NULO-252359 format. One record per residue (C-alpha): residue number from 1; residue in three letters; x negated, y negated, z negated. Coordinates in steps of 0.02 Angstrom, whole numbers, plus 50000, padded with zeros to 5 digits. Example, Ala and Ser with C-alpha at 12.3 -4.5 7.8 and 13.67 -1.06 7.14 Angstrom:
<i 1; aa Ala; X 49385; Y 50225; Z 49610>
<i 2; aa Ser; X 49316; Y 50053; Z 49643>
// end
This chain:
<i 1; aa Unk; X 54602; Y 44349; Z 53922>
<i 2; aa Unk; X 54539; Y 44391; Z 53757>
<i 3; aa Unk; X 54508; Y 44574; Z 53722>
<i 4; aa Unk; X 54616; Y 44658; Z 53592>
<i 5; aa Unk; X 54567; Y 44581; Z 53419>
<i 6; aa Unk; X 54467; Y 44681; Z 53316>
<i 7; aa Unk; X 54335; Y 44651; Z 53172>
<i 8; aa Unk; X 54188; Y 44704; Z 53289>
<i 9; aa Unk; X 54250; Y 44543; Z 53400>
<i 10; aa Unk; X 54290; Y 44444; Z 53267>
<i 11; aa Unk; X 54106; Y 44413; Z 53221>
<i 12; aa Unk; X 54092; Y 44333; Z 53392>
<i 13; aa Unk; X 54264; Y 44253; Z 53423>
<i 14; aa Unk; X 54191; Y 44084; Z 53468>
<i 15; aa Unk; X 54072; Y 44155; Z 53582>
<i 16; aa Unk; X 54208; Y 44252; Z 53650>
<i 17; aa Unk; X 54308; Y 44095; Z 53671>
<i 18; aa Unk; X 54157; Y 44005; Z 53768>
<i 19; aa Unk; X 54148; Y 44177; Z 53887>
<i 20; aa Unk; X 54322; Y 44155; Z 53938>
<i 21; aa Unk; X 54297; Y 43983; Z 53986>
<i 22; aa Unk; X 54147; Y 44016; Z 54078>
<i 23; aa Unk; X 54247; Y 44158; Z 54166>
<i 24; aa Unk; X 54372; Y 44041; Z 54234>
<i 25; aa Unk; X 54247; Y 43912; Z 54284>
<i 26; aa Unk; X 54144; Y 44039; Z 54384>
<i 27; aa Unk; X 54292; Y 44110; Z 54464>
<i 28; aa Unk; X 54328; Y 43955; Z 54567>
<i 29; aa Unk; X 54299; Y 43979; Z 54753>
<i 30; aa Unk; X 54352; Y 43871; Z 54895>
<i 31; aa Unk; X 54440; Y 44041; Z 54968>
<i 32; aa Unk; X 54608; Y 44082; Z 54869>
<i 33; aa Unk; X 54609; Y 44250; Z 54888>
<i 34; aa Unk; X 54437; Y 44285; Z 54809>
<i 35; aa Unk; X 54505; Y 44180; Z 54672>
<i 36; aa Unk; X 54665; Y 44293; Z 54663>
<i 37; aa Unk; X 54603; Y 44449; Z 54657>
<i 38; aa Unk; X 54456; Y 44404; Z 54552>
<i 39; aa Unk; X 54580; Y 44347; Z 54408>
<i 40; aa Unk; X 54691; Y 44486; Z 54440>
<i 41; aa Unk; X 54555; Y 44613; Z 54387>
<i 42; aa Unk; X 54469; Y 44510; Z 54259>
<i 43; aa Unk; X 54636; Y 44467; Z 54184>
<i 44; aa Unk; X 54699; Y 44658; Z 54174>
<i 45; aa Unk; X 54637; Y 44709; Z 54014>
<i 46; aa Unk; X 54484; Y 44809; Z 53954>
<i 47; aa Unk; X 54386; Y 44803; Z 53797>
<i 48; aa Unk; X 54249; Y 44689; Z 53852>
<i 49; aa Unk; X 54118; Y 44804; Z 53779>
<i 50; aa Unk; X 53965; Y 44754; Z 53884>
<i 51; aa Unk; X 53984; Y 44557; Z 53870>
<i 52; aa Unk; X 54006; Y 44599; Z 53668>
<i 53; aa Unk; X 53846; Y 44688; Z 53687>
<i 54; aa Unk; X 53759; Y 44547; Z 53738>
<i 55; aa Unk; X 53825; Y 44431; Z 53612>
<i 56; aa Unk; X 53807; Y 44551; Z 53474>
<i 57; aa Unk; X 53629; Y 44581; Z 53505>
<i 58; aa Unk; X 53561; Y 44403; Z 53531>
<i 59; aa Unk; X 53660; Y 44357; Z 53371>
<i 60; aa Unk; X 53592; Y 44498; Z 53281>
<i 61; aa Unk; X 53422; Y 44417; Z 53296>
<i 62; aa Unk; X 53467; Y 44246; Z 53251>
<i 63; aa Unk; X 53477; Y 44188; Z 53432>
<i 64; aa Unk; X 53554; Y 44001; Z 53410>
<i 65; aa Unk; X 53566; Y 43935; Z 53595>
<i 66; aa Unk; X 53706; Y 43942; Z 53712>
<i 67; aa Unk; X 53625; Y 44048; Z 53863>
<i 68; aa Unk; X 53700; Y 44214; Z 53781>
<i 69; aa Unk; X 53873; Y 44155; Z 53845>
<i 70; aa Unk; X 53813; Y 44140; Z 54032>
<i 71; aa Unk; X 53727; Y 44305; Z 54007>
<i 72; aa Unk; X 53883; Y 44394; Z 53941>
<i 73; aa Unk; X 53982; Y 44314; Z 54080>
<i 74; aa Unk; X 53875; Y 44375; Z 54211>
<i 75; aa Unk; X 53876; Y 44552; Z 54140>
<i 76; aa Unk; X 54050; Y 44563; Z 54144>
<i 77; aa Unk; X 54057; Y 44503; Z 54322>
<i 78; aa Unk; X 53924; Y 44632; Z 54366>
<i 79; aa Unk; X 54049; Y 44765; Z 54276>
<i 80; aa Unk; X 54206; Y 44694; Z 54362>
<i 81; aa Unk; X 54116; Y 44711; Z 54544>
<i 82; aa Unk; X 54094; Y 44905; Z 54518>
<i 83; aa Unk; X 54267; Y 44921; Z 54466>
<i 84; aa Unk; X 54327; Y 44856; Z 54628>
<i 85; aa Unk; X 54206; Y 44946; Z 54723>
<i 86; aa Unk; X 54244; Y 45117; Z 54615>
<i 87; aa Unk; X 54426; Y 45088; Z 54644>
<i 88; aa Unk; X 54406; Y 45096; Z 54837>
<i 89; aa Unk; X 54286; Y 45244; Z 54835>
<i 90; aa Unk; X 54388; Y 45343; Z 54722>
<i 91; aa Unk; X 54548; Y 45294; Z 54818>
<i 92; aa Unk; X 54629; Y 45254; Z 54655>
<i 93; aa Unk; X 54781; Y 45177; Z 54635>
<i 94; aa Unk; X 54802; Y 45129; Z 54453>
<i 95; aa Unk; X 54686; Y 45061; Z 54330>
<i 96; aa Unk; X 54733; Y 44995; Z 54144>
<i 97; aa Unk; X 54898; Y 45033; Z 54185>
<i 98; aa Unk; X 54918; Y 44923; Z 54338>
<i 99; aa Unk; X 54906; Y 44942; Z 54518>
<i 100; aa Unk; X 54726; Y 44924; Z 54566>
<i 101; aa Unk; X 54667; Y 44779; Z 54676>
<i 102; aa Unk; X 54634; Y 44883; Z 54830>
<i 103; aa Unk; X 54825; Y 44954; Z 54817>
<i 104; aa Unk; X 54885; Y 44790; Z 54798>
<i 105; aa Unk; X 54778; Y 44701; Z 54943>
<i 106; aa Unk; X 54695; Y 44831; Z 55029>
<i 107; aa Unk; X 54518; Y 44907; Z 55030>
<i 108; aa Unk; X 54420; Y 44778; Z 55137>
<i 109; aa Unk; X 54475; Y 44611; Z 55015>
<i 110; aa Unk; X 54434; Y 44711; Z 54853>
<i 111; aa Unk; X 54266; Y 44764; Z 54909>
<i 112; aa Unk; X 54211; Y 44586; Z 54980>
<i 113; aa Unk; X 54272; Y 44498; Z 54805>
<i 114; aa Unk; X 54164; Y 44634; Z 54736>
<i 115; aa Unk; X 54037; Y 44575; Z 54834>
<i 116; aa Unk; X 54072; Y 44398; Z 54781>
<i 117; aa Unk; X 54078; Y 44446; Z 54583>
<i 118; aa Unk; X 53910; Y 44518; Z 54616>
<i 119; aa Unk; X 53828; Y 44371; Z 54711>
<i 120; aa Unk; X 53898; Y 44244; Z 54569>
<i 121; aa Unk; X 53812; Y 44356; Z 54443>
<i 122; aa Unk; X 53645; Y 44334; Z 54518>
<i 123; aa Unk; X 53666; Y 44145; Z 54538>
<i 124; aa Unk; X 53696; Y 44144; Z 54345>
<i 125; aa Unk; X 53556; Y 44246; Z 54307>
<i 126; aa Unk; X 53445; Y 44098; Z 54387>
<i 127; aa Unk; X 53548; Y 43981; Z 54256>
<i 128; aa Unk; X 53489; Y 44092; Z 54108>
<i 129; aa Unk; X 53323; Y 44054; Z 54173>
<i 130; aa Unk; X 53213; Y 44200; Z 54102>
<i 131; aa Unk; X 53115; Y 44308; Z 54222>
<i 132; aa Unk; X 53122; Y 44458; Z 54114>
<i 133; aa Unk; X 53310; Y 44459; Z 54099>
<i 134; aa Unk; X 53318; Y 44439; Z 54286>
<i 135; aa Unk; X 53199; Y 44587; Z 54300>
<i 136; aa Unk; X 53298; Y 44701; Z 54183>
<i 137; aa Unk; X 53475; Y 44653; Z 54268>
<i 138; aa Unk; X 53397; Y 44671; Z 54451>
<i 139; aa Unk; X 53330; Y 44848; Z 54408>
<i 140; aa Unk; X 53491; Y 44896; Z 54322>
<i 141; aa Unk; X 53605; Y 44855; Z 54483>
<i 142; aa Unk; X 53497; Y 44976; Z 54581>
<i 143; aa Unk; X 53506; Y 45112; Z 54458>
<i 144; aa Unk; X 53697; Y 45069; Z 54452>
<i 145; aa Unk; X 53713; Y 45098; Z 54619>
<i 146; aa Unk; X 53607; Y 45251; Z 54626>
<i 147; aa Unk; X 53708; Y 45324; Z 54501>
<i 148; aa Unk; X 53872; Y 45298; Z 54595>
<i 149; aa Unk; X 53804; Y 45370; Z 54750>
<i 150; aa Unk; X 53744; Y 45521; Z 54658>
<i 151; aa Unk; X 53909; Y 45544; Z 54583>
<i 152; aa Unk; X 53986; Y 45534; Z 54764>
<i 153; aa Unk; X 53874; Y 45661; Z 54838>
<i 154; aa Unk; X 53922; Y 45775; Z 54677>
<i 155; aa Unk; X 54105; Y 45774; Z 54713>
<i 156; aa Unk; X 54169; Y 45941; Z 54754>
<i 157; aa Unk; X 54003; Y 46022; Z 54710>
<i 158; aa Unk; X 54027; Y 46152; Z 54565>
<i 159; aa Unk; X 53842; Y 46190; Z 54549>
<i 160; aa Unk; X 53819; Y 46017; Z 54468>
<i 161; aa Unk; X 53722; Y 46069; Z 54286>
<i 162; aa Unk; X 53725; Y 45970; Z 54122>
<i 163; aa Unk; X 53557; Y 45895; Z 54163>
<i 164; aa Unk; X 53628; Y 45827; Z 54335>
<i 165; aa Unk; X 53781; Y 45763; Z 54253>
<i 166; aa Unk; X 53691; Y 45664; Z 54108>
<i 167; aa Unk; X 53573; Y 45577; Z 54263>
<i 168; aa Unk; X 53743; Y 45525; Z 54345>
<i 169; aa Unk; X 53829; Y 45449; Z 54196>
<i 170; aa Unk; X 53661; Y 45369; Z 54143>
<i 171; aa Unk; X 53661; Y 45281; Z 54301>
<i 172; aa Unk; X 53844; Y 45231; Z 54341>
<i 173; aa Unk; X 53888; Y 45184; Z 54152>
<i 174; aa Unk; X 53746; Y 45191; Z 54028>
<i 175; aa Unk; X 53639; Y 45083; Z 54124>
<i 176; aa Unk; X 53753; Y 44920; Z 54126>
<i 177; aa Unk; X 53768; Y 44952; Z 53926>
<i 178; aa Unk; X 53582; Y 44970; Z 53905>
<i 179; aa Unk; X 53551; Y 44806; Z 54021>
<i 180; aa Unk; X 53682; Y 44712; Z 53918>
<i 181; aa Unk; X 53602; Y 44744; Z 53744>
<i 182; aa Unk; X 53424; Y 44748; Z 53814>
<i 183; aa Unk; X 53454; Y 44570; Z 53884>
<i 184; aa Unk; X 53530; Y 44493; Z 53736>
<i 185; aa Unk; X 53373; Y 44554; Z 53653>
<i 186; aa Unk; X 53248; Y 44485; Z 53756>
<i 187; aa Unk; X 53353; Y 44310; Z 53757>
<i 188; aa Unk; X 53331; Y 44316; Z 53565>
<i 189; aa Unk; X 53153; Y 44332; Z 53587>
<i 190; aa Unk; X 53165; Y 44515; Z 53504>
<i 191; aa Unk; X 53000; Y 44610; Z 53439>
<i 192; aa Unk; X 52943; Y 44738; Z 53535>
<i 193; aa Unk; X 53010; Y 44862; Z 53427>
<i 194; aa Unk; X 53183; Y 44770; Z 53411>
<i 195; aa Unk; X 53175; Y 44758; Z 53601>
<i 196; aa Unk; X 53160; Y 44935; Z 53622>
<i 197; aa Unk; X 53283; Y 44976; Z 53489>
<i 198; aa Unk; X 53418; Y 44875; Z 53561>
<i 199; aa Unk; X 53402; Y 44939; Z 53754>
<i 200; aa Unk; X 53403; Y 45114; Z 53684>
<i 201; aa Unk; X 53556; Y 45084; Z 53573>
<i 202; aa Unk; X 53659; Y 45012; Z 53744>
<i 203; aa Unk; X 53614; Y 45174; Z 53828>
<i 204; aa Unk; X 53662; Y 45294; Z 53689>
<i 205; aa Unk; X 53819; Y 45195; Z 53672>
<i 206; aa Unk; X 53857; Y 45196; Z 53861>
<i 207; aa Unk; X 53839; Y 45393; Z 53855>
<i 208; aa Unk; X 53950; Y 45411; Z 53714>
<i 209; aa Unk; X 54070; Y 45304; Z 53784>
<i 210; aa Unk; X 54072; Y 45393; Z 53959>
<i 211; aa Unk; X 54077; Y 45556; Z 53876>
<i 212; aa Unk; X 54233; Y 45528; Z 53784>
<i 213; aa Unk; X 54304; Y 45445; Z 53949>
<i 214; aa Unk; X 54283; Y 45621; Z 54029>
<i 215; aa Unk; X 54353; Y 45709; Z 53887>
<i 216; aa Unk; X 54514; Y 45601; Z 53881>
<i 217; aa Unk; X 54525; Y 45654; Z 54076>
<i 218; aa Unk; X 54586; Y 45818; Z 54007>
<i 219; aa Unk; X 54640; Y 45783; Z 53826>
<i 220; aa Unk; X 54714; Y 45600; Z 53841>
<i 221; aa Unk; X 54881; Y 45521; Z 53849>
<i 222; aa Unk; X 54913; Y 45448; Z 54026>
<i 223; aa Unk; X 54999; Y 45285; Z 53945>
<i 224; aa Unk; X 54871; Y 45257; Z 53825>
<i 225; aa Unk; X 54736; Y 45281; Z 53961>
<i 226; aa Unk; X 54811; Y 45168; Z 54077>
<i 227; aa Unk; X 54775; Y 45315; Z 54213>
<i 228; aa Unk; X 54835; Y 45478; Z 54246>
<i 229; aa Unk; X 54780; Y 45631; Z 54156>
<i 230; aa Unk; X 54680; Y 45737; Z 54276>
<i 231; aa Unk; X 54617; Y 45604; Z 54392>
<i 232; aa Unk; X 54427; Y 45670; Z 54382>
<i 233; aa Unk; X 54484; Y 45852; Z 54421>
<i 234; aa Unk; X 54593; Y 45784; Z 54569>
<i 235; aa Unk; X 54449; Y 45682; Z 54638>
<i 236; aa Unk; X 54341; Y 45842; Z 54636>
<i 237; aa Unk; X 54218; Y 45774; Z 54500>
<i 238; aa Unk; X 54110; Y 45895; Z 54387>
<i 239; aa Unk; X 54122; Y 45821; Z 54231>
<i 240; aa Unk; X 54058; Y 45897; Z 54062>
<i 241; aa Unk; X 54214; Y 45974; Z 54019>
<i 242; aa Unk; X 54212; Y 46070; Z 54184>
<i 243; aa Unk; X 54020; Y 46116; Z 54181>
<i 244; aa Unk; X 54036; Y 46181; Z 53987>
<i 245; aa Unk; X 54195; Y 46271; Z 54041>
<i 246; aa Unk; X 54103; Y 46366; Z 54182>
<i 247; aa Unk; X 53946; Y 46400; Z 54060>
<i 248; aa Unk; X 54064; Y 46471; Z 53928>
<i 249; aa Unk; X 54200; Y 46545; Z 54028>
<i 250; aa Unk; X 54242; Y 46727; Z 54101>
<i 251; aa Unk; X 54197; Y 46752; Z 54276>
<i 252; aa Unk; X 54378; Y 46739; Z 54314>
<i 253; aa Unk; X 54399; Y 46567; Z 54229>
<i 254; aa Unk; X 54233; Y 46506; Z 54307>
<i 255; aa Unk; X 54292; Y 46558; Z 54476>
<i 256; aa Unk; X 54441; Y 46464; Z 54466>
<i 257; aa Unk; X 54365; Y 46298; Z 54412>
<i 258; aa Unk; X 54234; Y 46331; Z 54543>
<i 259; aa Unk; X 54378; Y 46326; Z 54660>
<i 260; aa Unk; X 54475; Y 46183; Z 54574>
<i 261; aa Unk; X 54312; Y 46069; Z 54591>
<i 262; aa Unk; X 54275; Y 46110; Z 54777>
<i 263; aa Unk; X 54467; Y 46090; Z 54827>
<i 264; aa Unk; X 54512; Y 45939; Z 54716>
<i 265; aa Unk; X 54692; Y 45894; Z 54696>
<i 266; aa Unk; X 54803; Y 45941; Z 54538>
<i 267; aa Unk; X 54852; Y 46112; Z 54606>
<i 268; aa Unk; X 54760; Y 46207; Z 54462>
<i 269; aa Unk; X 54777; Y 46059; Z 54348>
<i 270; aa Unk; X 54868; Y 46170; Z 54214>
<i 271; aa Unk; X 54755; Y 46316; Z 54227>
<i 272; aa Unk; X 54604; Y 46216; Z 54213>
<i 273; aa Unk; X 54669; Y 46125; Z 54062>
<i 274; aa Unk; X 54700; Y 46290; Z 53973>
<i 275; aa Unk; X 54531; Y 46351; Z 54011>
<i 276; aa Unk; X 54445; Y 46198; Z 53945>
<i 277; aa Unk; X 54534; Y 46215; Z 53785>
<i 278; aa Unk; X 54507; Y 46408; Z 53771>
<i 279; aa Unk; X 54329; Y 46396; Z 53803>
<i 280; aa Unk; X 54296; Y 46248; Z 53670>
<i 281; aa Unk; X 54223; Y 46133; Z 53817>
<i 282; aa Unk; X 54315; Y 45984; Z 53740>
<i 283; aa Unk; X 54242; Y 46014; Z 53576>
<i 284; aa Unk; X 54075; Y 46037; Z 53648>
<i 285; aa Unk; X 54105; Y 45875; Z 53748>
<i 286; aa Unk; X 54153; Y 45758; Z 53592>
<i 287; aa Unk; X 54006; Y 45848; Z 53504>
<i 288; aa Unk; X 53884; Y 45775; Z 53624>
<i 289; aa Unk; X 53965; Y 45613; Z 53618>
<i 290; aa Unk; X 53958; Y 45611; Z 53435>
<i 291; aa Unk; X 53768; Y 45654; Z 53455>
<i 292; aa Unk; X 53745; Y 45498; Z 53578>
<i 293; aa Unk; X 53830; Y 45390; Z 53443>
<i 294; aa Unk; X 53726; Y 45447; Z 53299>
<i 295; aa Unk; X 53573; Y 45409; Z 53397>
<i 296; aa Unk; X 53636; Y 45239; Z 53436>
<i 297; aa Unk; X 53662; Y 45210; Z 53260>
<i 298; aa Unk; X 53480; Y 45263; Z 53225>
<i 299; aa Unk; X 53418; Y 45115; Z 53326>
<i 300; aa Unk; X 53499; Y 44980; Z 53210>
<i 301; aa Unk; X 53375; Y 45028; Z 53079>
<i 302; aa Unk; X 53262; Y 44889; Z 53181>
<i 303; aa Unk; X 53379; Y 44752; Z 53148>
<i 304; aa Unk; X 53420; Y 44637; Z 53014>
<i 305; aa Unk; X 53565; Y 44691; Z 52892>
<i 306; aa Unk; X 53714; Y 44579; Z 52925>
<i 307; aa Unk; X 53873; Y 44572; Z 52989>
<i 308; aa Unk; X 53818; Y 44592; Z 53180>
<i 309; aa Unk; X 53726; Y 44734; Z 53145>
<i 310; aa Unk; X 53888; Y 44809; Z 53052>
<i 311; aa Unk; X 53985; Y 44779; Z 53194>
<i 312; aa Unk; X 53861; Y 44857; Z 53305>
<i 313; aa Unk; X 53879; Y 45018; Z 53199>
<i 314; aa Unk; X 54073; Y 44996; Z 53196>
<i 315; aa Unk; X 54058; Y 44983; Z 53397>
<i 316; aa Unk; X 53953; Y 45153; Z 53407>
<i 317; aa Unk; X 54102; Y 45250; Z 53287>
<i 318; aa Unk; X 54223; Y 45162; Z 53387>
<i 319; aa Unk; X 54160; Y 45236; Z 53544>
<i 320; aa Unk; X 54207; Y 45423; Z 53488>
<i 321; aa Unk; X 54369; Y 45395; Z 53399>
<i 322; aa Unk; X 54459; Y 45306; Z 53542>
<i 323; aa Unk; X 54614; Y 45364; Z 53617>
<i 324; aa Unk; X 54588; Y 45261; Z 53775>
// end
């Protein structure tokens, strides 16, 4: 279950091994289907960025206990539960190059196992034993749910502007990044300045990550991404590449994209791809991602120098330099 080996993960390799052991122990259930689906989604790959943030944030401030492992594990469970629910809502059939759980077992089991993982994460929150951590994470779950609902209400709506788009991705994606680094800082008894810096580091990193995700939907390689190019368009999601293309395009180009968003599907994919390239919308989206990554890097000035801070800086750069 280890994430792809990299220098970023190497500095917390022992912690990650402990997280893997804790994941296996906490997936235990008296209901076999719960374990089967939970193992399937947990073991299907992924970068494990959110638990990594917990470990790096805590270690960067000298944390020497072991509760960061529990915290990192429950953050991964929270993330995994949202993936299970998202795939049902989006009617997705492929994630990370594999069939989604809902494709393999159906919608009802996927939703209910997602509920199990969310519930388990709250049990583990109690084990961490910090009311402030619990406050941050419980508030985050509400914000994430609101972000998902906001995204759902925006499907097929070509009038979503850039501000509304950022509100959506702040809730549905960046919030859990923020909660991960923020809670790691709290666990390590950060100063108020350090706590705020790590909170905003996670927020800006999450925004950069989602911006590149949305860019890759129009520029990426399906095999590398583990999903189909144009999935967002097929679902009628008005992401930043489309929002900017409508803003910068000709009336005819804008009209076509508005129609494609309302209609969903891939009938207009080739035309839309041509327009987002012609209008510079992908370059604009990448520039916004680089801006968010730069803001994340600025937050690290509040942390002590060392390998953990270096890895967090590398992670901010990786967020915008990746292909999947």
